[in-house]
N, C-alpha and C positions, 0 to 999 in steps of 0.2 A: 379428854384424857383417856376415857374408856375406848374410844375409837382407835386411838394410837396404839393402845395395848393389843387390840384385836388385829390391827394391821401387822404388828410385829410378829404375832403368832402365825398369821396367814403367810408371812414371809418364810416361815420354816416349813409350812405344808406345801407351798407352791412347787418347789423343785420335785417333790414326789409325783405330783400330778402332771407337771410339765414333761417329766421323763416318759410318760405314757401318752403324750400329745394333748393333754387337757390343761385346764387352769381354773382358778377361782378368783373372783373379784368381790371385794366388799361393796355392798350396795348401801347399807345403813346399819346403825346400831341404835336400837330403840331405847328409850328411858327405862323400860321395864326389863331390860336385859336380854331382849331378843335380837339376835344378829341376823341380818338378811344378806345372803350371798347369791352370786350368780355363777353357775358352773359353765365353763366355755370350752371350746375345742372338742376333743374326743369325749370329755366328761358330759357335755350337754345332751348327748343322745345315748349315752351308755346305760344299759340295763342295770349296771351295778352302781350307778350314781347315788342312789339312796343310801346304800351301805357306805360308800365313800363319804358322803355328807355326814352321816351319823357316827360312824366308827372312826373315821380319821379326822375330819375337820372339826366336828362338834366336840368330840372327846378331847382333842388337843387344846382347843380354845378354852373349854370349861376347866380343864386341869390348870392352865396357866392364868386364866382370868376368871376367878370364882364368881364375879358379879354377873357373868353371862349365864342365863337360864336355859336358852336353847338357840339353835342355829337352824334357820329355814332357808330353803331355796326359793328364789323368785325368778320369774321369766325373764 
């Protein structure tokens, strides 16, 4: 259920990233509330990807899914 909620929120964030040639995919949602994502496309090598991850992706997910504690990027 938590995974589906996170997927739905990522669906809202994806168009913003795709507009700039990037994307995000959900890797896993851990029982402790940590969400693992992979940034792809232009986002994977972008020097601003950390800001994108924390300020756009994590902030949006945490606002809409309070059970999420953090979002981390995995290779």
